[in-house]
C-alpha positions, 0 to 999 in steps of 0.5 A, spaced: 500 500 500 505 504 501 508 504 494 501 506 491 500 512 496 507 514 494 506 514 487 499 518 487 498 524 490 490 526 491 488 533 490 482 538 488 481 544 484 484 550 488 480 556 490 477 560 485 475 567 487 469 567 482 466 561 486 467 563 493 461 559 496 460 552 499 456 550 493 461 549 487 456 547 482 457 553 477 465 552 479 464 545 476 460 547 470 465 552 468 471 547 469 467 543 464 466 548 459 473 551 460 476 544 458 472 543 452 473 550 450 481 548 451 481 542 447 477 545 441 482 551 441 489 546 443 487 539 442 486 533 447 494 532 447 495 539 450 497 538 457 494 545 461 487 542 458 487 536 463 487 541 469 480 543 467 478 536 466 481 534 473 478 540 476 471 538 474 472 531 476 474 533 483 469 539 484 462 535 481 459 531 486 461 524 486 454 522 485 455 524 478 460 519 476 460 512 476 464 508 482 469 506 477 470 513 474 471 516 481 476 510 483 480 511 476 480 519 478 482 518 485 488 512 483 490 515 476 487 522 476 482 520 470 475 519 470 473 514 464 466 512 465 460 516 467 453 514 467 447 518 470 448 525 473 450 532 471 456 530 467 453 525 463 447 530 461 452 535 459 456 530 454 449 528 451 447 535 450 454 537 447 453 531 442 446 533 440 448 540 439 444 542 445 449 544 450 447 551 454 454 554 453 458 556 447 464 551 447 468 555 442 475 558 444 
């Protein structure tokens, strides 16, 4: 177990003065949209974009992810699977072209 704990560092998104309240729903949404704007502008391989993904996976309530994606995020800093909840809804809206925010860079 010590090998695993020394290999991975658990962290969450830092403070953002735009979202000072306890409810971080808007902070979650902002990081989600920023991630897709970033990859649209720079591509999925652009490392700074991954910070937005880590942030929205950290900020969005874990009930919005499947257990396996939550574990993947904690262990490997990657959320792989989503079923129901806000993120899955946003993914579906993006795919259908009905997402409520512009994702243009």
